[in-house]
C-alpha positions, -999 to 999 in steps of 0.1 A, spaced: -41 -12 138 -24 -11 172 12 -18 164 35 -8 136 33 -35 108 66 -52 97 73 -36 63 91 -51 33 107 -31 5 85 -25 -25 99 -32 -60 135 -34 -71 162 -12 -56 163 23 -71 128 20 -86 110 52 -95 79 44 -75 67 67 -48 61 36 -26 90 25 -4 76 -5 15 44 -24 22 29 -49 47 -2 -71 42 -26 -89 65 -60 -105 63 -81 -79 44 -56 -50 46 -25 -36 31 -2 -8 45 19 13 22 48 35 33 57 63 9 91 76 0 79 112 9 70 99 43 38 87 58 23 52 60 -14 45 52 -36 14 58 -62 4 32 -89 -21 39 -124 -34 30 -140 -2 43 -117 21 23 -111 17 -6 -128 -17 -6 -119 -54 -7 -115 -55 -45 -89 -27 -45 -71 -42 -15 -68 -75 -33 -54 -59 -64 -30 -37 -44 -17 -67 -26 -12 -86 -59 7 -56 -73 28 -51 -42 39 -88 -42 47 -85 -80 68 -54 -72 54 -34 -101 24 -12 -110 12 -4 -75 19 33 -77 1 36 -110 -29 17 -97 -31 39 -66 -30 71 -87 -57 58 -111 -81 40 -88 -76 48 -51 -60 82 -47 -66 96 -12 -92 69 -2 -74 52 26 -87 38 59 -62 52 83 -29 71 84 -5 51 105 24 76 108 
């Protein structure tokens, strides 16, 4: 991913999630964490099924951090920053 994706805030203000913001595109999702760092997930890591579910949860604004902790963990495609 050559350029920095345009991120949108995740969830409601003052949520207790570790995820601050996200961006999506064809077959990928990028997540920026409150502790710092932004990671891209795609069909290669952790896989298309997980990316689809992560995208759904991101758009819903709820459950994404739990899903990451239970199913994805450190399995990302690339650290963006």
